[in-house]
RODO-2510 file (C-alpha; in nm, 4 decimals, decimal comma):
residues 315
     n   res          X          Y          Z
     1     m    11,6579    13,0314    11,6805
     2     q    12,0324    13,0461    11,6865
     3     a    12,2187    12,9009    11,9767
     4     s    12,5574    13,0217    12,0875
     5     l    12,8095    12,8720    12,3231
     6     q    13,0146    13,1556    12,4568
     7     q    13,2990    13,1743    12,7032
     8     t    13,3569    13,5210    12,8378
     9     m    13,6162    13,6809    13,0571
    10     g    13,6841    14,0204    13,2019
    11     d    13,4378    14,2819    13,0709
    12     h    13,2268    14,0225    12,8900
    13     v    13,4357    14,0091    12,5730
    14     p    13,3687    13,6749    12,4010
    15     v    13,6812    13,4711    12,3413
    16     a    13,5296    13,1611    12,1823
    17     v    13,2056    13,1370    11,9946
    18     e    13,0493    12,8374    11,8271
    19     e    12,7256    12,9045    11,6408
    20     y    12,4939    12,6795    11,4481
    21     d    12,1717    12,7286    11,2614
    22     y    11,8528    12,5879    11,4113
    23     e    11,7561    12,4482    11,0696
    24     g    12,1036    12,3078    11,0135
    25     l    12,1136    12,0973    11,3323
    26     p    12,4125    12,1011    11,5652
    27     p    12,6982    11,8566    11,5000
    28     n    12,6100    11,6414    11,8008
    29     f    12,2437    11,5995    11,7057
    30     t    12,2265    11,2194    11,7028
    31     l    12,0470    10,9858    11,4646
    32     v    11,8411    10,8500    11,7542
    33     e    11,7212    11,1992    11,8476
    34     n    11,6364    11,2771    11,4869
    35     m    11,4423    10,9535    11,4488
    36     a    11,2621    11,0153    11,7786
    37     a    11,1540    11,3582    11,6536
    38     g    11,0304    11,2029    11,3294
    39     a    10,8408    10,9235    11,5052
    40     f    10,6702    11,1746    11,7340
    41     a    10,5683    11,3839    11,4315
    42     g    10,4319    11,0850    11,2379
    43     i    10,2171    10,9463    11,5190
    44     a    10,0807    11,2923    11,6031
    45     e     9,9951    11,3647    11,2409
    46     h     9,8168    11,0393    11,1588
    47     t     9,6227    10,9865    11,4789
    48     l     9,4787    11,3385    11,4994
    49     m     9,3590    11,3437    11,1371
    50     y     9,2624    10,9780    11,0996
    51     p     8,8815    11,0247    11,0643
    52     f     8,9318    11,2513    10,7619
    53     d     9,1681    10,9964    10,6105
    54     l     8,8947    10,7349    10,6470
    55     l     8,6462    10,9688    10,4730
    56     k     8,8933    11,0160    10,1872
    57     t     8,9278    10,6403    10,1419
    58     r     8,5497    10,5891    10,1439
    59     l     8,4973    10,8612     9,8799
    60     q     8,7756    10,7288     9,6567
    61     v     8,6610    10,3657     9,6428
    62     i     8,5344    10,2705     9,2975
    63     n     8,2047    10,0744     9,2960
    64     p     8,1618    10,0536     9,6754
    65     s     7,9342     9,8011     9,8426
    66     p     7,5671     9,8980     9,9015
    67     g     7,5466    10,1688    10,1640
    68     g     7,8932    10,2981    10,0793
    69     l     7,7837    10,5718     9,8379
    70     y     7,8271    10,9300     9,9596
    71     t     7,7580    11,2667     9,7991
    72     g     8,0348    11,4533     9,9795
    73     v     8,2398    11,4950    10,2941
    74     s     7,9559    11,6090    10,5226
    75     n     7,7218    11,3403    10,3896
    76     a     7,9861    11,0710    10,4403
    77     l     8,0579    11,1916    10,7932
    78     s     7,6918    11,1961    10,9009
    79     t     7,6047    10,8687    10,7245
    80     i     7,8965    10,6758    10,8725
    81     s     7,8377    10,8180    11,2211
    82     k     7,4677    10,7264    11,2171
    83     a     7,4912    10,3874    11,0479
    84     e     7,8159    10,2541    11,1958
    85     g     7,8751    10,4649    11,5051
    86     v     8,1225    10,7456    11,5653
    87     g     8,3869    10,4941    11,6736
    88     s     8,3997    10,3515    11,3207
    89     l     8,5748    10,6700    11,2062
    90     w     8,8847    10,5365    11,3835
    91     r     8,8654    10,1811    11,2464
    92     g     9,2133    10,0672    11,1434
    93     i     9,3983    10,3351    11,3399
    94     s     9,6109    10,0761    11,5222
    95     s     9,7787     9,9922    11,1921
    96     v     9,8732    10,3568    11,1458
    97     v    10,0080    10,3901    11,5001
    98     l    10,2255    10,0812    11,4565
    99     g    10,3564    10,1857    11,1170
   100     a    10,3718    10,5655    11,1357
   101     g    10,6276    10,5866    11,4154
   102     p    10,9017    10,3728    11,2557
   103     a    10,8197    10,4977    10,9037
   104     h    10,8443    10,8649    10,9992
   105     a    11,1574    10,7984    11,2018
   106     v    11,3183    10,6616    10,8844
   107     y    11,1570    10,9413    10,6831
   108     f    11,3069    11,2339    10,8735
   109     a    11,6389    11,0613    10,9410
   110     t    11,6837    11,0090    10,5658
   111     y    11,5656    11,3634    10,4940
   112     e    11,8203    11,5221    10,7269
   113     a    12,1043    11,2942    10,6130
   114     v    12,0519    11,3569    10,2402
   115     k    11,9891    11,7276    10,2906
   116     h    12,3133    11,7583    10,4880
   117     a    12,5069    11,5587    10,2270
   118     m    12,3807    11,7902     9,9502
   119     g    12,4768    12,1059    10,1394
   120     g    12,1202    12,2005    10,2235
   121     n    12,2166    12,2971    10,5780
   122     n    12,4867    12,5431    10,4778
   123     g    12,4146    12,8918    10,6089
   124     n    12,0947    13,0811    10,5359
   125     e    12,0954    13,0131    10,1628
   126     h    11,7920    12,8634     9,9915
   127     h    11,8466    12,5072     9,8626
   128     p    11,5314    12,3897     9,6775
   129     l    11,7123    12,1065     9,4940
   130     a    11,8512    11,9673     9,8185
   131     a    11,5054    11,9901     9,9782
   132     a    11,3348    11,8143     9,6846
   133     t    11,5967    11,5394     9,6582
   134     s    11,6091    11,4728    10,0321
   135     g    11,2289    11,4588    10,0411
   136     a    11,2173    11,2091     9,7543
   137     c    11,4809    10,9860     9,9149
   138     a    11,2990    11,0054    10,2478
   139     t    10,9695    10,8857    10,1041
   140     i    11,1255    10,5960     9,9099
   141     a    11,2786    10,4648    10,2316
   142     s    10,9771    10,5225    10,4570
   143     d    10,7137    10,3925    10,2127
   144     a    10,8917    10,0586    10,1881
   145     l    10,8194    10,0199    10,5579
   146     m    10,4761    10,1849    10,5661
   147     n    10,3095    10,0355    10,2570
   148     p    10,1895     9,7091    10,4200
   149     f    10,0429     9,9050    10,7126
   150     d     9,8707    10,1385    10,4668
   151     v     9,7154     9,8430    10,2836
   152     i     9,5819     9,7017    10,6118
   153     k     9,4515    10,0446    10,7136
   154     q     9,2548    10,0964    10,3918
   155     r     9,1159     9,7425    10,3952
   156     m     8,9765     9,8166    10,7409
   157     q     8,8494    10,1615    10,6393
   158     v     8,6236    10,0619    10,3468
   159     h     8,2491    10,0280    10,3928
   160     g     8,1435     9,6761    10,4878
   161     s     8,4900     9,5754    10,6073
   162     v     8,4766     9,2522    10,8070
   163     y     8,8145     9,3065    10,9688
   164     r     8,8164     9,3937    11,3375
   165     s     9,1898     9,3813    11,4082
   166     i     9,5106     9,4299    11,2152
   167     a     9,6149     9,0725    11,2953
   168     q     9,2955     8,9329    11,1436
   169     c     9,3286     9,1559    10,8377
   170     t     9,6944     9,0659    10,7864
   171     r     9,6286     8,6914    10,8097
   172     t     9,3299     8,7031    10,5738
   173     v     9,4965     8,9185    10,3081
   174     y     9,8114     8,7060    10,3175
   175     k     9,6131     8,3805    10,2976
   176     n     9,3878     8,4938    10,0105
   177     e     9,6207     8,7153     9,8066
   178     g     9,9742     8,6385     9,9175
   179     l    10,2599     8,8664    10,0223
   180     a    10,2403     9,0608     9,6953
   181     a     9,9093     9,2153     9,8061
   182     f    10,0962     9,4258    10,0620
   183     y    10,3210     9,5722     9,7920
   184     v    10,1101     9,5723     9,4734
   185     s    10,0510     9,9448     9,5246
   186     y    10,4113    10,0279     9,6189
   187     p    10,5220    10,1437     9,2697
   188     t    10,2064    10,3564     9,2419
   189     t    10,2577    10,4825     9,5958
   190     l    10,6081    10,5970     9,5020
   191     c    10,4770    10,7570     9,1826
   192     m    10,2506    10,9633     9,4086
   193     t    10,4584    11,0164     9,7221
   194     v    10,7900    11,1000     9,5539
   195     p    10,6491    11,4035     9,3661
   196     f    10,4213    11,4806     9,6628
   197     t    10,7120    11,4851     9,9076
   198     a    10,9461    11,6671     9,6685
   199     l    10,6804    11,9350     9,6097
   200     q    10,5917    11,9532     9,9780
   201     f    10,9515    11,9819    10,1017
   202     t    11,0409    12,2374     9,8353
   203     a    10,7312    12,4440     9,9127
   204     y    10,7911    12,4120    10,2882
   205     e    11,1521    12,5213    10,2656
   206     s    11,0598    12,8085    10,0312
   207     l    10,7669    12,9315    10,2418
   208     s    10,9661    12,9027    10,5626
   209     k    11,2448    13,1068    10,4062
   210     v    11,0019    13,3823    10,3022
   211     i    10,7933    13,3897    10,6210
   212     n    11,0817    13,3371    10,8612
   213     p    11,4079    13,4501    10,6938
   214     g    11,5945    13,4276    11,0231
   215     k    11,5216    13,0518    11,0309
   216     g    11,4537    13,0624    11,4035
   217     y    11,2204    12,8223    11,5805
   218     d    10,8737    12,9711    11,5246
   219     p    10,5717    12,7389    11,5726
   220     v    10,3432    12,9656    11,3672
   221     t    10,5830    12,9681    11,0733
   222     h    10,6243    12,5907    11,0784
   223     c    10,2466    12,5392    11,1074
   224     v    10,1493    12,7782    10,8256
   225     s    10,4296    12,6677    10,5932
   226     g    10,3489    12,3012    10,6534
   227     a     9,9770    12,3481    10,5894
   228     l    10,0198    12,5443    10,2648
   229     a    10,2919    12,3131    10,1352
   230     g    10,0786    12,0074    10,2095
   231     a     9,7680    12,1506    10,0397
   232     f     9,9639    12,2341     9,7255
   233     a    10,1277    11,8911     9,7012
   234     a     9,8023    11,7076     9,7831
   235     g     9,6035    11,8818     9,5118
   236     v     9,8606    11,8050     9,2425
   237     t     9,8958    11,4356     9,3312
   238     t     9,5303    11,3432     9,4004
   239     p     9,4889    11,1389     9,0756
   240     l     9,7719    10,9082     9,1820
   241     d     9,6209    10,8770     9,5296
   242     v     9,2918    10,7587     9,3747
   243     i     9,4799    10,4950     9,1734
   244     k     9,6659    10,3851     9,4870
   245     t     9,3396    10,3467     9,6777
   246     l     9,1929    10,1285     9,4019
   247     l     9,4959     9,8981     9,4112
   248     q     9,5080     9,8776     9,7902
   249     t     9,1367     9,8010     9,8273
   250     r     9,0967     9,5782     9,5205
   251     g     9,0557     9,2681     9,7372
   252     t     8,7303     9,4089     9,8804
   253     a     8,5839     9,5156     9,5431
   254     r     8,2702     9,3575     9,3951
   255     d     8,3873     9,4354     9,0394
   256     a     8,5945     9,1455     8,8992
   257     e     8,7921     9,3832     8,6793
   258     i     8,9010     9,5880     8,9788
   259     r     8,9885     9,2747     9,1762
   260     s     9,2286     9,1713     8,8968
   261     a     9,3956     9,5140     8,8555
   262     k     9,7706     9,4714     8,8966
   263     g     9,9337     9,8056     8,8260
   264     l     9,9087    10,1797     8,7768
   265     v     9,8203    10,1754     8,4066
   266     r     9,5497     9,9123     8,4446
   267     a     9,3969    10,0869     8,7458
   268     a     9,4018    10,4229     8,5673
   269     s     9,2219    10,2785     8,2637
   270     i     8,9475    10,1351     8,4869
   271     i     8,8926    10,4700     8,6574
   272     k     8,8892    10,6564     8,3245
   273     r     8,6402    10,4163     8,1648
   274     q     8,4029    10,3999     8,4612
   275     h     8,4111    10,7600     8,5810
   276     g     8,5930    10,9705     8,3231
   277     y     8,8634    11,2201     8,4121
   278     a     8,6562    11,3424     8,7071
   279     g     8,7137    11,0013     8,8663
   280     f     9,0796    11,0884     8,9224
   281     f     8,9770    11,3660     9,1583
   282     r     8,7431    11,1666     9,3799
   283     g     8,8122    11,2594     9,7404
   284     l     9,0031    11,5773     9,6464
   285     r     8,8388    11,7903     9,9153
   286     p     8,8880    11,5480    10,2069
   287     r     9,2437    11,4834    10,0849
   288     i     9,3252    11,8538    10,1055
   289     i     9,1244    11,8934    10,4281
   290     t     9,3243    11,6051    10,5741
   291     t     9,6629    11,7012    10,4348
   292     m     9,6683    12,0678    10,5388
   293     p     9,6363    12,0093    10,9139
   294     s     9,8288    11,6815    10,8853
   295     t    10,1367    11,8450    10,7367
   296     a    10,0967    12,1400    10,9737
   297     i    10,0884    11,9004    11,2713
   298     c    10,3713    11,6902    11,1286
   299     w    10,6122    11,9769    11,0665
   300     s    10,5180    12,1582    11,3887
   301     s    10,5667    11,8401    11,5932
   302     y    10,8948    11,7596    11,4227
   303     e    11,0350    12,1105    11,4619
   304     m    10,9172    12,1212    11,8252
   305     a    11,0885    11,7910    11,9043
   306     k    11,3997    11,9039    11,7189
   307     a    11,4055    12,2327    11,9111
   308     y    11,3621    12,0421    12,2378
   309     f    11,6676    11,8271    12,1711
   310     i    11,8720    12,1275    12,0605
   311     r    11,7816    12,3245    12,3728
   312     h    11,8812    12,0311    12,5942
   313     q    12,2140    12,0060    12,4149
   314     d    12,2722    12,3703    12,4999
   315     d    12,2188    12,3083    12,8745
***
């Protein structure tokens, strides 16, 4: 969508025209509006796909407690629903709702700011480097805010979790493991999310350019591009996601070696020794199943909110 502000006179000859690209954002698109669009996208993405995220966590846990062994996505879904109730598929969602809004607000605000600074909003040219760099910067900033909420979420998601509220989980983890427990996985998270986001943003920008060269607001384009970009990035970074899950759920593990794991290398060696290379791809299917609609929802919601603000600025 391109918006034009035109003043005409006489036989409709334009005398002043100011045009801007939909993707480039108009000059008066404020930080607050950008952050609001990002927050809306983050909450929509995480809440709608939360049950599949829980399934991914359950399948990735190394040496789960008795009753926490599943043969696949469908088996995990039916087993959890029957044994724990359908409502358990949303256990820990309050942590995501509290964290996703602010984190995604920071995420997209950083993305747009860095992309603009690197010239990524200039004209209709393709800027993969600007997209990758802005995506990487966005995830570094947002993960610093989201990581503690992610730790709480996964502690509440695992089989046999005794936590019934985020307040209870936060107090217990802090009391037993200290503040470091909320950030022990942060370096690993960045090792995963930086390449994930760089790949996703590059793929999204590239696909959007091919599918919708006019760069107009097109919900189908944003949805399809977001889904394909997310699936690609998720598949490539699954091994790091498995390592992250081990570190974030180590406090609930029965294995003493896992409970003492303190970093990426140590966690990776445990996974390799106990499950071989196949262990690094535990939960691959639910991760892709979750990520495709999640990124589709996220980008569609963000672009919709962005288009809404732009349209209202035109009025």
